[in-house]
C-alpha positions, -999 to +999 in steps of 0.1 A: +000+000+000+028+024+008+043+020-027+009+028-042+005+059-020+041+070-029+032+067-066+002+089-061+023+115-043+049+114-070+023+119-098+008+148-079+043+163-075+049+158-112+017+178-121+027+207-097+063+208-110+051+207-147+027+235-140+055+255-123+079+249-152+053+263-177+048+294-156+086+299-152+092+290-188+117+264-179+122+229-194+099+205-176+126+179-174+149+202-155+122+212-130+113+176-124+149+165-117+153+195-093+120+187-076+130+150-073+163+161-057+144+183-032+121+154-023+151+131-018+163+151+012+129+155+030+134+140+065+114+108+070+109+101+034+118+064+028+147+058+004+136+048-031+157+020-047+153+015-084+155-019-100+175-010-132+160-038-152+125-027-143+133+009-151+145+000-186+116-024-193+089-001-179+099+033-194+119+027-225+096+004-247+065+027-247+085+059-251+107+046-279+077+030-296+059+063-295+089+083-308+093+058-337+055+059-343+057+097-348+090+098-367+090+111-403+106+080-418+112+095-453+131+124-437+149+098-414+160+079-445+171+112-462+193+122-432+205+086-423+242+095-427+243+123-401+220+103-378+244+073-379+274+095-374+258+108-342+241+076-330+272+054-335+302+076-342+296+102-316+287+076-289+320+057-294+340+089-297+325+103-265+330+070-247+367+070-257+372+106-245+355+099-211+375+066-206+409+083-213+401+113-191+388+091-163+419+068-164+442+098-162+423+113-132+417+080-114+448+058-123+438+029-101+405+024-120+408-004-145+407+005-182+375-015-189+358+001-159+367+035-174+353+024-207+322+012-190+317+047-175+322+062-210+295+038-225+271+048-197+273+086-202+279+087-239+244+087-253+221+117-251+187+106-238+157+102-261+132+112-234+152+143-224+157+154-260+120+150-270+107+166-238+127+198-245+127+199-283+089+199-285+089+233-269+106+249-299+098+252-336+131+241-350+140+236-387+129+201-399+164+189-406+176+195-370+145+178-355+149+148-378+186+143-370+182+147-332+151+124-330+167+099-353+199+099-332+179+093-300+162+063-315+195+045-322+222+057-298+209+039-268+214+006-286+250+013-296+259+025-261+243-005-244+261-029-266+295-012-258+284-012-221+277-049-220+310-057-238+330-035-214+313-050-183+320-085-195+356-076-203+364-064-167+387-090-152+395-108-184+431-109-197+423-109-233+394-095-253+385-103-289+376-070-306+365-088-338+339-108-318+328-076-301+322-059-335+304-090-347+283-090-315+274-054-321+259-060-355+243-092-345+226-076-315+215-046-335+201-065-365+186-092-344+167-066-323+155-047-353+143-080-370+124-091-338+108-057-335+097-058-371+082-093-367+063-083-335+050-052-353+038-073-383+022-098-359+004-070-341-010-057-374-024-091-382-041-091-348-055-057-355-070-069-387-090-095-368-102-071-340-131-048-343-130-031-309-113+002-301-104-007-265-089-040-276-069-022-304-055+003-279-046-024-254-028-045-280-010-014-293+003-006-258+014-042-252+032-045-285+062-023-276+068-043-244+065-076-263+091-064-288+115-051-262+113-081-238+113-106-266+145-092-281+162-090-247+153-126-240+167-137-274+199-117-271+189-088-294+187-051-288+154-044-270+158-007-278+160-012-315+132-038-313+109-012-297+119+013-324+113-011-353+079-021-338+069+015-336+080+020-372+057-008-384+027+004-364+032+040-375+035+031-412+005+008-411-019+027-388-041+040-416-045+005-431-059-013-400-069+013-373-103+029-374-107+066-371-120+062-336-090+041-326-066+066-339-083+095-321-086+077-288-051+061-291-036+096-295-052+107-262-041+075-244-005+079-256-005+116-247-014+107-211+011+078-208+039+100-223+033+127-197+031+102-168+062+081-178+083+111-188+075+129-156+082+099-134+115+092-151+129+126-142+115+128-107+130+093-100+163+105-113+163+133-088+152+110-060+184+089-064+206+118-052+205+109-015+213+072-019+241+081-044+258+107-021+255+084+009+278+059-007+306+084-012+315+092+024+350+079+020+358+099-012+375+133-011+349+160-020+374+181-039+384+152-061+348+144-068+341+180-078+371+180-101+360+147-117+325+160-121+338+192-137+361+173-160+335+148-171+308+174-177+332+195-198+342+165-219+306+156-225+295+191-235+326+201-255+333+166-269+301+167-288+312+199-305+345+183-314+327+155-331+297+173-347+315+201-366+342+179-383+315+153-391+294+180-407+322+196-428+348+169-435+327+144-456+314+173-478+350+185-483+362+151-493+332+140-515+319+166-540+290+144-549+278+144-513+282+182-512+259+185-543+233+161-529+233+175-494+247+211-493+265+222-461+239+233-435+244+266-417+269+265-388+240+274-365+225+239-372+256+222-360+257+244-330+222+235-318+228+198-325+261+200-305+243+217-276+215+192-275+233+165-254+212+160-223+217+127-206+189+108-188+173+076-178+194+051-199+226+064-183+212+061-148+197+027-153+229+014-168+249+027-139+225+012-114+227-022-132+264-026-125+270-057-104+280-053-068+318-054-064+324-039-099+356-018-097+347+018-089+309+012-089+300+039-065+322+064-082+308+055-116+272+058-103+279+092-088+296+105-120+267+092-141+242+110-120+263+142-121+265+140-159+227+137-161+222+166-137+248+190-152+237+184-188+200+187-181+204+219-160+231+236-181+221+225-216+184+221-209+178+255-194+200+273-220+189+255-251+160+279-257+183+309-254+208+294-278+181+286-304+167+322-301+201+337-302+210+319-334+176+328-349+165+292-355+131+295-340+106+293-369+075+314-368+040+300-370+037+288-405+008+286-430+001+252-445+028+239-467+022+239-505+025+201-505-001+199-478-025+222-497-020+202-529-026+169-511-058+183-496-070+193-530-062+159-545-080+142-517-111+163-522-111+157-559-108+119-554-137+120-529-159+138-554-150+114-583-157+084-560-192+098-551-200+104-588-188+070-598-209+053-571-240+072-581-235+063-618-231+026-608-262+027-585-286+039-613-306+060-589-342+065-602-363+076-573-368+114-572-361+118-535-328+097-537-317+117-568-323+149-550-303+138-520-275+126-543-274+159-561-271+177-527-242+154-517-224+160-551-228+197-546-213+195-512-183+176-524-179+200-553-178+229-529-151+210-509-130+203-540-133+239-551-123+252-517-093+229-515-081+235-551-048+253-554-045+251-592-041+285-609-039+303-575-011+317-554-004+291-528+004+316-500-028+336-507-048+304-508-033+292-475-042+326-458-077+322-470-080+287-457-066+298-423-091+326-421-119+301-429-107+278-401-107+307-376-142+315-385-152+279-380-137+281-345-160+311-338-190+291-351-181+261-330-178+281-298-212+296-305-227+262-311-211+249-279-227+277-258-261+268-272-255+231-264-244+239-229-277+258-223-297+227-233-280+203-209-312+198-188-335+196-219-318+170-241-313+133-234-279+126-219-268+104-248-280+129-274-262+157-255-230+137-254-232+128-291-237+164-301-208+174-279-185+148-295-194+161-329-183+196-319-151+182-303-141+163-334-148+193-356-128+216-333-099+190-332-099+190-370-098+228-371-070+230-345-049+205-364-054+225-396-042+256-378-012+238-363-024+241-327-027+204-320 
């Protein structure tokens, strides 16, 4: 019962901290970590010990599945080269820098223990990145690269982590087998996730119930992650691959009601899981510091400063050459993918917040592992420093570089797609009426009204022969007028709450809600 009560308290604290972060215009992740640290030192509060395996299995699958579900995969494919350079190259480069620096500053720490620390703190966190990035309107390229990196880098770092932990105490290590293991784990995890996703789509095709669809959808990511881990594959990549399949196939098997309700359920779960992750990170502070009573505080501060500097500056050292050198060496690449502004590389370099994966990996170190307490402390410090320094200043950096994009009108491609959809709908109605051979006058009249309605829609959506920007402005003005009409209709409906049947009142309210959701999505406010 105490665990349940504690969970309710933590959720309440998460709501209060998130509201405070919105008022103070601070990243929610930073406020949650600071709040968790404050809770950790409240007298009488029982210590909270995290099971690292439970943390990874509970938080990572749904959040990674959701990120993959939302990912723009054509853009991901277009920017695959910079994504892999960050997700694999930057992770191994950062791990090497951290390992060398740690070995120099702590000579009695074994090399493979230092490499383990490097693997723990190397990957920026997917949850931290998405929770902060969604607050800004960044250029599409930057968002695609950063979100793509966060989907893959956990897998590469965890493979290196497992290899380093296993190597501690061994006299010889086969690097060839380690490289082979890396690819086997990665490809195996992706294959398992794809298979689980396809199996889930088959199940969806045989279900006709929204609640069952949503339940299966939520379970699928866990099945992919746990199945891959049990078979020796990458659970992280399995959850990502599963989310990819579901995202690409959602319009084929999900009903409109399922998609709408699933969006609401995922939004709730994302807030709860993300908030709990960062509060739990802060709550570990008391237990971590209690283990370091025998360490010299000055040495710990110097190590923290050195590690944080390496993590922040090391990303710059990797990102800028990785952006410039390939284009300088390969003219064909430079023509296909011109050099982006230096401001893009700066923001990508500065977005290096660490999070739950680093903490869980550190907590998972076996008892008796060389320097375990020190590694755990440094991992926590890397999370705290990068979240506070980079998380709180990222907005200022983005605005200073002028990368915040203003509210935009619908893209020309979007307007053209809307026009093509309206035209196809009109042609389908006409074809159906021709095939039906309608004779009765009342049916013919109803059909004529329907055709007229679709003709108006097609004409309103058409962009042929018109200036796209002007047409987009007209459509936006129409949507804003629709919002005024919806609010007026809702006021009338509210006044009839005691006159209408409850079910009728609810049905009319849902119609207005769906229409408002459609308008808000068109205006880019959803």
